[in-house]
Backbone as a printed PyTorch tensor [residue, N CA C, xyz], in Angstrom:
tensor([[[144.0940, 145.4390, 138.2610],
         [143.8730, 146.3340, 136.7850],
         [145.5100, 146.2640, 136.6340]],

        [[145.9220, 147.0140, 137.9370],
         [147.5330, 147.4760, 137.8340],
         [148.5240, 146.3050, 137.2560]],

        [[147.9990, 144.8590, 137.8720],
         [148.9680, 143.8330, 137.6140],
         [148.6980, 143.4460, 136.0690]],

        [[147.4990, 143.5670, 135.3970],
         [147.2330, 143.2340, 134.1090],
         [147.9040, 144.4640, 133.0240]],

        [[147.9460, 145.8100, 133.8420],
         [148.5610, 146.6010, 132.7890],
         [150.1730, 146.1030, 132.8440]],

        [[150.9500, 145.7600, 133.9680],
         [152.2200, 145.4330, 134.1000],
         [152.5110, 144.3580, 133.0520]],

        [[151.7680, 143.3240, 132.8280],
         [151.8950, 142.5090, 131.8890],
         [152.0480, 142.7380, 130.3220]],

        [[151.2830, 143.9040, 130.1670],
         [151.3360, 144.3910, 129.0990],
         [153.2280, 145.0100, 128.5780]],

        [[153.3150, 145.8010, 130.0990],
         [154.5760, 146.5140, 129.6470],
         [155.5560, 145.4060, 129.4710]],

        [[155.4100, 144.0260, 130.3950],
         [156.3520, 143.2820, 130.0650],
         [156.4920, 142.6330, 128.6780]],

        [[155.3600, 142.3700, 128.4750],
         [155.1760, 141.9920, 127.1520],
         [155.6420, 142.9300, 125.8650]],

        [[155.2250, 143.9710, 125.6340],
         [156.0910, 145.0520, 124.9520],
         [157.7360, 144.8650, 125.1350]],

        [[158.1230, 144.7660, 126.3960],
         [159.5010, 144.7260, 126.1440],
         [160.1400, 143.6530, 125.7160]],

        [[159.3110, 142.2730, 125.9250],
         [159.8500, 141.0420, 124.8490],
         [159.8030, 141.4730, 123.4970]],

        [[158.6600, 141.7470, 123.1620],
         [158.2060, 141.9380, 121.3290],
         [159.1690, 142.9350, 120.9060]],

        [[159.6290, 144.1550, 121.3100],
         [160.6380, 145.1600, 120.7100],
         [161.6000, 144.0680, 120.1770]],

        [[162.3820, 143.3860, 120.9990],
         [163.4620, 142.7630, 120.6150],
         [163.1850, 141.9870, 119.2840]],

        [[162.0190, 141.5670, 118.6480],
         [161.9800, 140.8820, 117.9120],
         [161.4110, 141.7840, 116.3970]],

        [[161.1720, 143.2640, 117.0210],
         [160.7190, 143.7110, 115.8010],
         [161.8290, 144.3560, 115.0150]],

        [[161.7720, 144.1320, 113.6970],
         [162.7940, 144.3890, 112.6470],
         [162.7290, 144.3710, 111.0970]],

        [[163.5400, 144.9440, 110.1900],
         [162.8610, 144.7230, 108.7620],
         [163.1620, 143.0270, 108.5690]],

        [[162.1570, 142.4260, 107.7870],
         [162.4560, 141.2910, 107.3560],
         [161.2910, 140.2060, 108.0880]],

        [[160.8090, 140.4540, 109.4990],
         [159.9090, 139.8620, 109.8750],
         [158.4350, 140.3390, 109.5180]],

        [[157.7370, 139.3820, 109.6230],
         [156.4260, 139.6130, 109.3170],
         [155.6250, 139.7270, 110.2750]],

        [[154.1910, 140.6120, 109.7710],
         [153.3600, 140.9920, 111.0560],
         [152.9810, 139.7610, 111.6180]],

        [[152.7340, 138.7740, 111.0690],
         [152.3020, 137.4520, 111.7510],
         [153.3680, 136.9500, 112.4710]],

        [[154.2170, 136.9270, 112.4420],
         [155.5110, 136.9280, 113.4900],
         [155.3360, 137.3760, 114.7460]],

        [[155.3050, 139.1890, 114.4380],
         [155.2210, 139.9550, 115.5780],
         [153.8100, 139.5480, 116.4400]],

        [[152.6070, 139.1410, 115.6390],
         [151.5040, 138.7700, 116.6020],
         [151.3870, 137.6750, 117.2940]],

        [[152.0410, 136.7300, 116.9150],
         [152.3310, 135.3410, 117.6220],
         [153.4630, 135.8430, 119.0750]],

        [[154.4340, 136.8260, 118.3340],
         [155.1690, 137.1270, 119.7290],
         [154.6320, 137.9390, 120.7550]],

        [[153.5410, 138.7460, 120.3700],
         [152.8100, 139.3540, 121.5150],
         [152.1110, 138.6240, 122.1470]],

        [[151.3910, 137.4040, 121.6200],
         [150.4680, 136.6430, 122.5270],
         [151.4010, 135.6480, 123.4130]],

        [[152.4970, 134.9500, 122.6240],
         [153.6430, 134.4910, 123.4240],
         [153.9710, 135.2260, 124.7580]],

        [[154.4240, 136.4510, 124.3330],
         [155.0960, 137.2990, 125.6720],
         [154.0250, 137.6090, 126.6790]],

        [[152.9480, 137.7680, 126.0840],
         [151.6680, 137.8770, 127.1540],
         [151.5070, 136.8780, 127.9830]],

        [[151.4960, 135.5920, 127.8280],
         [151.2240, 134.4040, 128.5350],
         [152.3550, 134.0950, 129.4360]],

        [[153.5010, 134.4460, 128.6490],
         [154.8550, 134.1730, 129.4340],
         [154.7050, 134.8780, 130.7110]],

        [[154.2410, 136.4010, 130.4920],
         [154.6350, 137.2360, 131.5770],
         [153.5700, 136.7770, 132.6870]],

        [[152.1490, 135.9810, 132.3900],
         [151.4160, 135.4210, 133.4280],
         [150.1820, 135.8200, 133.0370]],

        [[149.6980, 136.2920, 131.7920],
         [148.2120, 136.6680, 131.4640],
         [147.6190, 135.5080, 131.6780]],

        [[146.1410, 135.3410, 131.7150],
         [145.2350, 134.1750, 131.8570],
         [144.8370, 133.9890, 130.6810]],

        [[144.8840, 135.1940, 129.9640],
         [144.4830, 135.3200, 128.5000],
         [144.6840, 136.8110, 127.7870]],

        [[144.6180, 136.8050, 126.5020],
         [144.5630, 137.9910, 126.0100],
         [142.9960, 138.8720, 126.0380]],

        [[142.8850, 140.3670, 126.4140],
         [141.8270, 140.7490, 126.2880],
         [140.9010, 140.9990, 125.1890]],

        [[141.4360, 140.7530, 124.0670],
         [140.8200, 140.7120, 122.7660],
         [141.8820, 140.5080, 121.9730]],

        [[141.6330, 140.3520, 120.3840],
         [142.6150, 139.5870, 119.5680],
         [143.4230, 140.8870, 119.2820]],

        [[144.9690, 140.3220, 119.5410],
         [145.7750, 141.3360, 119.6300],
         [146.0190, 141.8070, 117.8580]],

        [[146.5230, 143.1450, 117.8320],
         [146.1130, 143.6350, 116.4870],
         [147.3250, 144.4220, 116.1970]],

        [[147.3970, 144.5660, 114.9900],
         [148.6890, 145.6640, 114.3420],
         [147.8090, 146.7720, 113.3250]],

        [[148.1060, 147.8950, 113.6510],
         [146.9830, 148.5400, 112.5010],
         [148.3920, 149.5730, 111.8280]],

        [[148.6360, 148.6100, 110.6810],
         [149.8250, 149.2890, 109.8800],
         [149.5110, 149.9140, 108.3110]],

        [[150.2020, 150.9240, 108.2060],
         [149.4570, 152.0110, 107.5610],
         [150.9390, 152.5000, 106.5990]],

        [[150.8680, 151.9070, 105.2410],
         [152.1600, 152.5940, 104.8050],
         [151.9610, 152.4260, 103.3240]],

        [[152.6080, 152.4980, 102.1520],
         [152.2980, 153.0190, 100.7040],
         [152.2330, 151.2940,  99.9330]],

        [[152.8210, 150.3650, 100.8830],
         [152.4820, 148.8930, 100.1430],
         [150.9610, 148.3500, 100.6150]],

        [[150.8280, 148.6150, 102.1250],
         [149.3850, 148.5700, 102.5440],
         [148.2180, 149.1930, 102.7300]],

        [[147.1520, 148.4620, 102.6100],
         [145.8740, 149.6180, 102.9660],
         [145.7710, 149.6870, 104.3840]],

        [[144.4770, 150.3890, 104.7910],
         [144.4750, 150.8010, 106.1410],
         [143.6830, 150.3080, 106.9840]],

        [[143.5480, 149.0170, 106.8100],
         [142.7060, 147.9450, 107.5070],
         [143.3920, 147.4540, 108.5610]],

        [[142.4420, 147.5360, 109.7970],
         [143.0130, 147.1170, 111.1160],
         [143.6280, 145.7080, 110.8320]],

        [[144.8350, 145.4410, 111.2180],
         [145.2680, 143.8850, 110.8940],
         [145.2080, 143.2330, 112.0110]],

        [[144.0600, 142.1540, 112.1540],
         [144.4950, 141.6670, 113.5800],
         [145.0800, 139.9870, 113.1400]],

        [[145.3490, 139.0560, 113.9520],
         [146.1950, 137.8320, 113.6000],
         [145.1300, 136.8290, 112.7590]],

        [[144.3440, 136.9040, 112.5370],
         [143.8260, 136.0350, 111.5830],
         [143.9270, 136.6640, 110.1670]],

        [[144.2190, 137.7210, 109.5720],
         [144.5230, 138.4110, 108.4890],
         [145.7180, 139.0900, 108.2400]],

        [[146.6710, 139.0400, 109.4470],
         [148.1380, 139.5280, 109.4180],
         [148.5240, 138.8990, 108.0970]],

        [[149.3000, 139.8310, 107.8190],
         [150.1340, 139.5500, 106.2530],
         [151.5070, 138.8530, 106.7500]],

        [[151.9560, 137.7240, 105.9470],
         [153.3810, 137.1020, 105.8120],
         [154.3820, 137.9080, 105.3330]],

        [[153.8880, 139.0460, 104.6520],
         [154.8690, 139.9490, 103.8090],
         [156.0010, 140.2160, 104.9250]],

        [[157.2200, 140.2470, 104.5030],
         [158.4760, 141.0230, 105.3610],
         [157.9760, 142.4910, 105.7330]],

        [[158.1620, 142.7570, 106.8530],
         [158.0680, 144.4230, 107.0380],
         [159.0020, 144.7960, 106.4740]],

        [[159.0020, 146.1430, 106.0090],
         [159.7860, 146.8780, 105.2950],
         [160.4950, 148.2180, 106.1790]],

        [[161.5190, 148.6460, 105.9410],
         [161.7700, 150.0020, 106.5000],
         [160.8680, 151.0700, 105.9530]],

        [[160.4910, 152.0600, 106.8480],
         [159.6580, 153.3800, 106.2390],
         [158.4720, 152.8630, 106.5880]],

        [[158.1230, 151.8710, 107.7140],
         [156.7540, 151.3220, 108.2310],
         [156.5860, 151.5310, 109.6040]],

        [[155.3440, 152.3490, 110.0300],
         [155.0520, 152.4350, 111.4220],
         [154.2790, 151.2140, 111.9920]],

        [[154.6350, 150.9900, 112.9330],
         [153.9040, 149.6100, 113.5470],
         [153.2510, 149.9950, 114.8840]],

        [[151.8400, 150.5080, 114.7130],
         [151.1930, 150.6530, 116.2720],
         [150.6910, 149.2150, 116.7000]],

        [[150.8910, 149.2510, 117.7670],
         [150.4020, 147.8570, 118.5320],
         [149.1620, 147.9990, 119.2660]],

        [[148.3090, 147.3210, 119.5440],
         [147.1210, 147.2050, 120.5030],
         [147.0210, 145.8700, 120.9620]],

        [[147.3950, 145.6050, 122.2310],
         [146.8450, 144.3940, 122.8970],
         [146.6490, 144.5300, 124.2380]],

        [[145.8070, 143.4530, 124.9630],
         [145.7000, 143.4780, 126.3510],
         [146.1820, 142.1930, 126.8950]],

        [[145.9410, 142.3640, 128.1290],
         [145.7770, 141.1840, 128.9700],
         [144.6390, 140.8230, 130.2000]],

        [[144.6890, 139.6520, 130.4640],
         [143.4380, 139.4500, 131.6080],
         [144.0050, 139.0440, 132.5640]],

        [[143.8840, 139.6980, 133.9110],
         [144.4620, 138.9540, 135.0440],
         [143.7200, 139.1810, 136.2830]],

        [[143.3800, 137.8980, 137.1370],
         [142.4460, 137.8080, 137.9570],
         [141.4220, 138.5870, 137.6130]],

        [[140.8800, 138.2710, 136.3400],
         [139.6340, 138.6410, 135.6970],
         [138.9940, 140.0290, 135.2980]],

        [[140.5160, 140.6560, 135.5650],
         [140.5850, 142.1710, 135.0920],
         [141.2140, 142.3210, 133.7880]],

        [[140.7000, 143.1680, 132.6830],
         [141.3970, 143.4940, 131.4870],
         [142.3160, 144.5480, 131.4850]],

        [[143.1560, 144.6320, 130.3800],
         [144.2450, 146.0190, 130.0920],
         [143.6270, 145.9090, 128.4000]],

        [[144.4260, 147.2130, 128.1380],
         [144.3950, 147.6170, 126.9890],
         [145.3750, 148.5580, 126.5800]],

        [[146.3390, 148.2900, 125.8020],
         [147.4290, 148.8430, 125.6490],
         [148.0820, 149.2320, 124.0290]],

        [[148.8370, 150.1750, 124.0200],
         [149.3050, 150.3700, 122.7050],
         [150.5730, 151.5220, 122.6390]],

        [[151.2820, 150.7900, 121.9570],
         [152.3680, 151.7750, 121.2230],
         [152.8300, 151.5870, 119.7900]],

        [[153.5430, 152.5620, 119.5810],
         [153.8610, 152.5200, 117.8050],
         [155.4900, 152.5800, 117.6780]],

        [[156.0130, 151.8190, 116.7080],
         [157.2490, 151.5520, 116.6990],
         [157.7630, 151.8910, 115.1010]],

        [[158.5470, 152.5080, 114.8820],
         [158.8280, 152.8690, 113.5770],
         [159.9060, 151.8960, 112.8370]],

        [[159.9000, 151.2410, 111.5560],
         [161.3230, 150.6450, 111.2300],
         [161.9210, 151.5140, 110.2830]],

        [[163.5010, 151.6440, 110.7060],
         [164.2270, 152.5610, 109.9410],
         [164.3600, 153.8800, 110.3300]],

        [[164.8390, 154.8700, 109.7100],
         [164.9960, 156.4160, 109.9250],
         [163.6470, 157.0890, 110.1550]],

        [[163.1620, 157.4430, 111.0040],
         [161.5760, 158.1590, 110.5890],
         [161.8110, 159.3720, 109.9820]],

        [[161.1280, 159.8190, 109.3350],
         [160.9320, 161.3360, 108.7720],
         [160.6490, 162.2190, 109.6850]],

        [[160.9510, 163.3210, 109.5080],
         [160.6570, 164.7450, 110.2080],
         [159.1560, 164.9550, 110.6590]],

        [[158.1310, 164.6280, 109.5730],
         [156.9120, 164.5620, 109.8050],
         [156.1810, 163.5700, 110.9080]],

        [[157.1000, 162.4050, 110.6810],
         [156.5660, 161.2630, 111.6860],
         [156.8420, 161.4960, 112.9390]],

        [[158.0170, 162.2550, 112.9710],
         [158.5190, 162.4410, 114.6050],
         [157.4820, 163.9290, 115.0050]],

        [[157.2160, 164.4220, 114.5470],
         [155.8090, 165.8680, 114.4650],
         [154.8180, 165.1360, 115.1140]],

        [[154.2390, 164.4610, 114.4340],
         [152.9770, 163.5840, 114.5560],
         [153.0260, 162.6720, 115.9000]],

        [[154.2750, 162.1050, 115.5440],
         [154.4260, 161.4160, 117.4780],
         [154.3030, 162.1790, 118.4200]],

        [[155.0890, 163.1460, 118.2610],
         [155.0650, 163.8430, 119.5560],
         [153.9180, 164.7620, 119.9770]],

        [[152.8790, 165.1500, 119.0930],
         [151.6970, 165.2890, 119.0300],
         [150.7930, 164.5890, 119.9620]],

        [[150.7510, 163.0460, 119.4300],
         [150.0350, 162.1340, 119.9150],
         [150.4690, 162.1200, 121.5610]],

        [[151.6770, 162.0530, 122.0580],
         [152.0090, 161.9460, 123.1390],
         [151.7830, 162.9150, 123.9940]],

        [[151.8120, 164.2150, 123.4570],
         [151.3510, 165.5230, 124.0390],
         [149.6150, 165.3860, 124.3040]],

        [[149.0430, 164.9250, 123.2290],
         [147.8020, 164.9340, 123.6150],
         [147.3330, 164.0010, 124.7700]],

        [[148.1620, 162.5280, 124.7130],
         [147.7470, 161.9930, 125.6360],
         [148.1310, 162.5180, 127.1150]],

        [[148.8690, 163.0000, 127.5250],
         [149.7680, 163.7860, 128.5940],
         [148.6580, 164.9380, 129.1170]],

        [[148.2490, 165.4110, 127.7880],
         [147.0300, 166.6930, 128.6300],
         [145.7270, 165.8050, 129.1260]],

        [[145.6020, 164.6550, 128.4210],
         [144.1020, 164.0980, 128.5160],
         [144.4490, 163.2570, 130.1180]],

        [[145.6100, 162.9570, 130.5200],
         [145.7240, 162.4950, 131.6070],
         [146.1010, 163.2840, 132.8310]],

        [[146.8250, 164.6110, 132.5920],
         [147.0320, 165.5780, 133.4060],
         [145.3390, 166.2320, 133.9580]],

        [[144.3810, 166.2110, 133.0880],
         [143.3160, 166.5520, 133.0890],
         [142.1150, 165.6390, 133.8070]],

        [[142.2820, 164.2960, 133.9820],
         [141.4100, 163.3810, 134.8100],
         [141.2250, 163.5740, 136.2550]],

        [[140.9940, 165.0480, 136.7690],
         [141.1680, 165.1370, 138.1390],
         [139.4740, 164.8480, 138.4950]],

        [[139.3540, 164.2080, 139.6730],
         [138.3440, 163.5730, 140.0490],
         [137.2030, 164.7470, 140.6440]],

        [[135.9270, 164.7070, 140.0660],
         [134.7170, 165.7860, 140.0200],
         [134.8780, 166.9980, 139.3990]],

        [[136.1970, 166.8610, 138.4040],
         [136.2550, 168.3590, 138.0780],
         [136.2820, 168.5300, 136.4280]],

        [[135.7530, 167.0730, 135.7760],
         [135.7040, 167.3470, 134.4210],
         [134.9140, 165.9300, 133.6650]],

        [[134.2990, 166.2680, 132.8730],
         [133.4510, 165.1430, 132.3380],
         [134.2600, 164.5290, 131.2700]],

        [[133.5730, 163.1380, 130.7420],
         [133.7670, 162.4650, 129.6290],
         [134.2850, 163.6370, 128.5200]],

        [[132.9930, 164.1570, 128.1270],
         [133.2670, 164.7780, 126.7270],
         [134.0680, 165.7830, 126.9440]],

        [[134.1600, 166.6250, 127.9090],
         [135.5530, 167.6600, 128.1550],
         [136.7600, 166.6870, 128.0700]],

        [[136.8100, 165.8260, 128.6750],
         [138.1310, 165.2830, 128.8170],
         [138.6300, 164.9520, 127.1940]],

        [[137.7160, 164.4110, 126.4680],
         [137.8550, 164.3290, 124.7750],
         [138.4410, 165.5400, 124.1770]],

        [[137.4690, 166.7150, 124.6300],
         [138.1160, 167.8240, 123.7550],
         [139.5010, 168.3530, 124.3770]],

        [[139.8010, 168.1210, 125.8880],
         [141.0130, 168.7560, 126.3930],
         [142.3620, 167.8960, 125.3080]],

        [[142.0860, 166.3680, 125.2820],
         [143.1410, 165.8280, 124.3480],
         [143.0200, 166.0780, 123.1790]],

        [[141.9250, 166.1780, 122.0210],
         [141.9200, 166.6170, 121.2550],
         [142.0660, 167.9980, 120.6790]],

        [[142.1670, 169.0450, 121.4860],
         [142.6410, 170.3660, 120.9140],
         [144.4730, 170.5170, 120.8400]],

        [[145.0060, 169.4050, 121.5750],
         [146.2060, 169.1600, 121.3070],
         [146.6050, 169.1130, 119.6280]],

        [[146.1010, 167.7770, 119.3070],
         [146.0850, 167.2500, 117.9990],
         [145.4050, 168.2750, 116.9810]],

        [[144.5280, 169.0070, 117.4450],
         [143.7510, 170.2140, 116.3310],
         [144.8630, 171.1990, 116.4550]],

        [[145.5990, 171.9200, 117.4340],
         [146.4460, 172.9860, 117.4340],
         [147.5130, 172.5770, 116.4790]],

        [[148.1980, 171.4250, 116.3620],
         [149.3820, 170.6120, 115.4320],
         [148.9410, 170.5890, 113.8180]],

        [[147.7360, 170.7600, 113.6460],
         [147.1720, 170.9420, 112.1260],
         [146.7170, 169.5340, 112.1280]],

        [[146.7030, 168.6140, 112.8590],
         [146.2650, 167.3820, 112.2600],
         [144.9030, 166.8540, 113.2030]],

        [[143.9870, 167.5780, 113.1100],
         [142.6680, 167.5250, 113.7260],
         [141.9330, 166.5930, 113.3570]],

        [[141.8810, 166.7140, 111.9860],
         [140.9160, 165.8940, 111.0120],
         [141.3600, 164.2360, 110.8480]],

        [[142.9300, 164.1000, 111.5680],
         [143.2050, 162.8570, 111.3690],
         [143.2360, 161.9030, 112.6890]],

        [[142.6890, 162.4230, 113.5700],
         [142.1570, 161.9140, 114.7730],
         [140.5160, 161.6150, 114.9850]],

        [[140.4840, 160.3320, 114.4510],
         [139.0680, 160.0870, 113.8820],
         [137.9140, 159.0730, 114.9010]],

        [[138.7400, 159.1370, 115.9570],
         [137.6940, 158.3680, 117.0430],
         [137.9870, 158.7490, 118.5120]],

        [[136.8620, 158.3630, 119.4000],
         [136.9430, 158.8590, 120.6850],
         [138.4160, 158.5980, 121.5050]],

        [[138.3570, 159.6840, 122.4890],
         [139.7730, 159.4890, 123.1410],
         [139.7470, 158.1090, 124.2990]],

        [[138.7400, 157.5520, 124.4000],
         [139.0260, 156.3940, 125.2160],
         [137.4030, 155.6870, 125.6350]],

        [[137.5520, 154.9070, 126.8440],
         [136.5780, 154.2270, 126.9880],
         [136.7820, 153.5440, 128.3480]],

        [[135.7670, 153.5020, 129.0460],
         [135.9300, 152.6810, 130.5420],
         [136.0390, 151.5920, 130.2990]],

        [[136.8810, 151.0130, 131.3930],
         [137.4720, 149.4520, 131.6410],
         [137.6510, 148.9720, 132.6940]],

        [[137.4540, 147.8250, 132.7110],
         [137.5810, 146.9960, 134.0650],
         [137.4120, 145.3610, 133.8700]],

        [[136.2890, 145.2160, 134.2540],
         [136.2670, 143.0650, 133.8130],
         [135.9520, 142.8380, 132.8040]],

        [[135.3040, 143.8700, 132.0930],
         [135.2280, 144.0850, 130.3020],
         [136.0220, 144.9490, 129.7600]],

        [[136.8480, 144.6810, 128.6950],
         [137.5460, 145.5980, 128.0940],
         [137.0410, 146.8490, 127.7320]],

        [[135.7540, 147.0640, 127.3410],
         [134.9410, 148.2220, 126.9670],
         [134.0620, 148.3820, 127.9610]],

        [[134.1190, 149.3080, 128.5830],
         [132.7240, 149.6410, 129.3350],
         [132.2560, 150.9590, 129.3990]],

        [[131.1910, 151.4010, 129.5190],
         [130.7680, 152.6490, 129.7940],
         [131.4460, 153.2930, 131.2490]],

        [[131.6270, 154.7280, 130.8450],
         [131.3520, 155.6800, 130.1990],
         [132.3660, 155.7650, 129.1870]],

        [[132.0200, 156.5940, 128.1600],
         [133.0790, 156.4960, 126.7880],
         [133.5750, 158.0830, 126.5740]],

        [[134.5790, 158.2250, 126.5820],
         [135.1820, 159.4200, 126.7510],
         [135.4100, 160.2800, 125.2850]],

        [[133.8060, 160.9530, 125.0320],
         [133.6500, 161.2980, 123.9240],
         [132.5440, 162.2300, 123.6160]],

        [[132.3530, 162.7180, 122.6730],
         [131.4860, 164.0510, 122.3920],
         [130.0030, 163.5670, 122.8110]],

        [[129.3650, 163.9950, 123.6540],
         [128.2170, 164.2130, 124.0260],
         [128.0280, 163.2090, 125.1760]],

        [[129.1390, 162.7840, 125.8930],
         [129.1910, 161.6460, 127.1030],
         [129.2790, 162.8270, 128.2560]],

        [[128.3930, 163.6390, 129.4950],
         [128.6560, 164.6490, 130.2660],
         [128.6970, 163.6460, 131.7700]],

        [[129.1560, 162.1630, 131.3470],
         [129.4970, 161.6430, 132.9790],
         [130.4300, 162.3050, 133.5450]],

        [[130.4960, 162.9680, 135.0500],
         [131.5510, 163.5020, 135.8510],
         [132.5940, 162.4600, 135.9870]],

        [[133.6940, 162.5010, 135.6180],
         [134.9120, 161.6850, 135.9070],
         [135.0520, 161.5540, 137.7760]],

        [[134.7330, 160.6010, 138.4550],
         [135.2640, 160.1520, 139.7780],
         [136.1340, 159.4280, 140.4140]],

        [[136.9440, 159.8010, 141.3060],
         [137.9920, 158.7730, 141.9790],
         [137.7980, 157.2080, 141.5470]],

        [[138.6060, 156.8050, 141.0590],
         [138.8270, 155.2630, 140.8980],
         [138.3020, 154.8850, 139.5190]],

        [[137.7150, 155.6430, 139.0020],
         [137.3460, 155.3180, 137.6990],
         [138.5640, 154.8930, 136.4580]],

        [[138.2830, 154.0030, 135.8170],
         [139.6270, 153.9040, 135.0590],
         [138.9720, 153.5870, 133.7560]],

        [[139.9620, 154.3480, 132.6370],
         [139.7520, 154.5720, 130.9900],
         [140.9220, 154.4690, 130.3200]],

        [[141.0440, 153.7780, 129.2450],
         [142.1410, 154.0860, 128.3950],
         [142.2560, 155.4700, 127.8680]],

        [[143.2720, 156.1100, 127.5250],
         [143.3850, 157.2860, 126.9090],
         [144.3310, 156.6680, 125.7510]],

        [[143.9340, 157.0680, 124.7590],
         [144.2620, 156.5400, 123.2560],
         [144.0920, 157.2350, 122.2400]],

        [[144.8160, 158.6070, 121.9740],
         [144.7360, 159.3860, 120.9870],
         [145.3970, 158.7510, 119.7910]],

        [[145.1450, 159.1630, 118.5300],
         [146.1470, 158.8750, 117.0960],
         [145.9270, 159.8590, 116.7520]],

        [[147.1050, 159.9090, 115.4720],
         [146.9080, 160.2270, 114.0780],
         [147.1420, 159.3310, 113.0040]],

        [[145.7530, 159.3420, 112.0300],
         [146.2140, 158.4930, 110.9760],
         [146.1250, 159.1720, 109.8970]],

        [[147.3990, 159.0690, 108.9430],
         [147.5900, 159.5020, 107.5700],
         [147.5980, 158.2490, 106.6890]],

        [[146.3570, 158.1630, 105.8250],
         [146.1850, 156.9360, 105.0140],
         [147.0700, 156.9640, 104.0530]],

        [[147.5820, 155.5580, 103.7620],
         [149.0650, 155.4820, 102.8430],
         [150.1320, 156.2310, 103.6470]],

        [[150.4300, 156.4500, 104.5990],
         [151.7020, 156.8820, 104.8160],
         [152.0830, 156.2300, 106.2630]],

        [[151.4120, 156.5250, 107.4440],
         [151.4210, 155.9830, 108.8680],
         [150.3550, 156.1800, 109.5790]],

        [[150.5430, 155.4810, 110.6770],
         [149.4990, 155.9660, 112.0250],
         [150.5510, 155.9520, 113.2640]],

        [[150.0880, 156.6730, 114.1050],
         [150.7890, 157.3060, 115.3680],
         [149.6470, 156.6880, 116.2620]],

        [[149.8780, 155.7540, 117.4600],
         [148.7730, 155.6050, 118.3640],
         [149.6280, 155.5420, 119.6970]],

        [[148.8970, 155.6530, 120.6910],
         [149.4510, 155.1720, 122.0740],
         [148.0640, 154.8970, 122.8570]],

        [[148.0960, 153.8180, 124.2980],
         [147.1460, 153.7970, 124.7000],
         [147.6240, 153.3360, 126.0390]],

        [[147.0870, 153.5090, 127.1920],
         [147.1120, 153.1120, 128.3620],
         [146.0140, 153.3850, 129.2280]],

        [[145.7960, 152.1800, 130.5070],
         [144.9500, 152.5260, 131.4170],
         [145.3330, 153.6290, 132.3140]],

        [[144.2230, 154.3320, 132.3310],
         [144.4620, 155.5400, 133.2770],
         [143.3910, 155.4250, 134.5330]],

        [[143.6890, 155.7340, 135.8370],
         [142.6670, 155.7870, 136.7600],
         [142.5130, 157.3350, 137.3930]],

        [[141.4690, 157.5670, 137.3680],
         [141.1790, 158.9980, 137.7820],
         [141.6560, 159.2320, 139.3180]],

        [[142.2460, 160.1750, 139.4080],
         [142.5130, 160.3910, 141.1670],
         [142.3290, 162.1060, 141.1080]],

        [[142.7320, 162.6190, 142.5890],
         [142.1050, 164.2010, 142.4650],
         [142.6480, 165.2920, 142.0540]],

        [[144.4560, 164.4450, 142.0550],
         [145.0340, 165.5450, 141.0400],
         [145.3280, 165.5050, 139.7070]],

        [[144.5800, 164.2730, 138.8940],
         [144.9280, 163.8810, 137.6760],
         [145.0960, 162.4230, 137.3110]],

        [[145.3620, 162.1920, 136.3680],
         [144.8680, 160.3370, 136.3210],
         [146.5160, 159.9270, 136.5440]],

        [[146.4000, 158.4060, 137.2370],
         [147.2480, 157.5390, 137.4400],
         [147.5440, 156.6970, 136.3110]],

        [[148.3910, 156.7120, 135.3280],
         [148.7000, 155.5510, 134.3760],
         [148.9820, 154.4230, 135.0640]],

        [[148.6350, 153.0420, 134.7710],
         [148.7430, 151.8810, 135.3470],
         [149.9340, 151.2780, 134.6290]],

        [[150.2470, 152.0250, 133.0120],
         [151.3540, 151.2930, 132.6140],
         [152.5770, 151.9850, 132.9910]],

        [[154.1040, 151.7240, 132.7270],
         [155.1600, 152.0380, 132.9770],
         [155.9220, 152.3180, 131.8800]],

        [[155.5620, 151.4010, 130.5410],
         [156.0690, 151.5110, 129.8330],
         [156.6900, 152.7570, 128.8200]],

        [[157.9110, 153.0130, 128.4040],
         [158.1250, 154.3300, 127.6640],
         [157.4570, 154.7940, 126.9210]],

        [[156.9860, 156.1620, 126.8930],
         [156.6010, 156.8540, 125.8310],
         [157.3710, 157.3500, 124.7510]],

        [[158.7120, 157.1950, 124.6960],
         [159.5560, 157.8370, 124.1130],
         [159.3970, 157.3170, 122.4200]],

        [[159.7530, 158.1100, 121.4790],
         [159.9830, 157.3830, 120.3650],
         [160.7650, 156.2510, 119.9970]],

        [[160.0610, 155.3210, 119.5920],
         [160.9980, 153.7300, 119.6050],
         [160.9860, 153.5290, 117.9370]],

        [[162.4340, 153.3650, 117.9050],
         [163.1240, 152.9580, 116.2070],
         [163.5870, 151.7780, 116.5310]],

        [[163.2450, 150.8170, 115.3670],
         [164.0440, 149.5530, 115.1470],
         [164.4470, 149.4320, 113.6270]],

        [[165.5810, 148.5630, 113.4740],
         [166.2960, 148.4050, 112.2100],
         [167.1500, 149.5500, 111.8950]]])
């Protein structure tokens, strides 16, 4: 699983060089899949996707089959989601890139999402927290920043030989997290008609907090 996650790091490193105004969503998605295979993935663990929200585009999750050929414009957030399969194990990865100069509120929402993920990872202590409690820890950060209504999904899910496995990091799941269990940690803020910020990594439960299997930067990325 560690190798599968590092393939996503390598792919994102290659893809970011291609992200700029004038390139289409479809070109970027093709580049994602190319970079995954080039890095050594046996396959993608699900259809690679971009979740683009801005005033021109609707809030559908855009996968390869319906990705637009319209050139990406400045003022657009590009949230990535993709994964690799290596030796039968799946990964699930996400980062968000801003095209142009980001406004102050985008920077605020970006920082909240990263802080939410960091809080969740720190709380992943073996035998000390349940799936529902972990969701609440990460959600509290975004709630405290005033964007709780815009974190609309569970914090994450189990992952291994399938990309989505039980247990789920969500309200009502009282599974106690134990050493060696692997989950995605994927908070987001979705502002319809404006932007979406998301981050996602595979994280393993350890005695003193979670261990992320990805090393790719969580710093604000701006292109163009």
